[in-house]
C-alpha positions, 0 to 999 in steps of 0.5 A: 771069727771064732764063731764061724771056727766054731760052726766050721769045727762042728760042721755047721754051715748056717746059723739061724740067729734072732732078734730079741725084744725083752726086758732083760735085754735087746738084740736089735733087728737091724744089728740081725740084718747087717750081720746076714749082709756081712756074712751072706749064707752064714747067717739067716735072720729072724726078726725079734718082734715086740708084742707089747708095742713098747718098743715099736709097732709089731705090724710094721716091724713085721713089714720091715723086717720081711721087706726091708731087712731081709728077715725069713721069719719073725719070732714072738716071746708073749711070756717074757715080755714086760706085759706077759699074755698066752699065745692065744691071746686076741692081742697076738691075732694080728700079727699071726694074720699078717705073717699067714698073709707074709708066708712066713713062718712065726718062731715062739719061745716056749720051754721052761723059761718062757712065761711066769710059771712052767704051766705057761708054755704047755701047748694047748693055747699054741694049737688054738693058734694052729687051728685058726691059722692053719696056713700058718708056720709055727715054730716051737723053739725048745718045744715045750719042753717039759711037756714033751709028748704034748707037744709031740702030740700038738704036731701030730695033730697040727702039721703046720707046727715044727719042734725044735728042741735043741738042748731039751733032746738030752734033758728028762724026758727028751728021748721021747723026740729021739723016738719019734724020729725013729718012727719017722711020722714027724720027720719033716716037723723037727728042726735042728738047733744047738741053742748055742751059746747054752751048749757049745756047738761042736759037742752038741752037734756029735752028740746029736749025730750019735743018736739012733736016729734014721740018717734020712731023717737026720738029713731032714732034721739038720738041713731040709726041713729048715731050708724048706720051712725058710726059703732057702 
């Protein structure tokens, strides 16, 4: 109840909740599905996929998340798992291919904590995936920060790549994300997120709304892009 109260105060109608399969902890996909069923329209689920095959068969779990649990996409965290691999590792090819066939977006954990070093999150390996699977929508959670200009260039070159910088809009170099939205060239490839609980919803949303971004662009970033991407 407190979570939804915080959403209401912030003016957020719908939250995206993701499953997680990491050595530090797991958020079960069945739990996410239960939340979506209990609070229809308020929570949209993204399934967490174990890329190491230790917890489940990743291809079978993708199918289950979409066809049985009603998820709107899946998230891969290949650099944070028990057996870290780069985004373009051959072991992930079959997962990307299946998601492309199912026409669902793949969320990738990027950012400073996505791998064993900051260099891991450089978008060059992601571009190789985007080039190989041109009909696959790829969402970069944390937008490859601190490689801000590189991630913007990636989105320019590969129009199937979406940037969700969330809290890193307000970290060092994050003003480049805002400047890009002012220019409006990538206005359909940015997604709003608070990264809750890393940031309080109300304060973060207010700060985002006060950014010098045209209202028509804010509408797309805050809602329309996610609506189209997730098929809502």
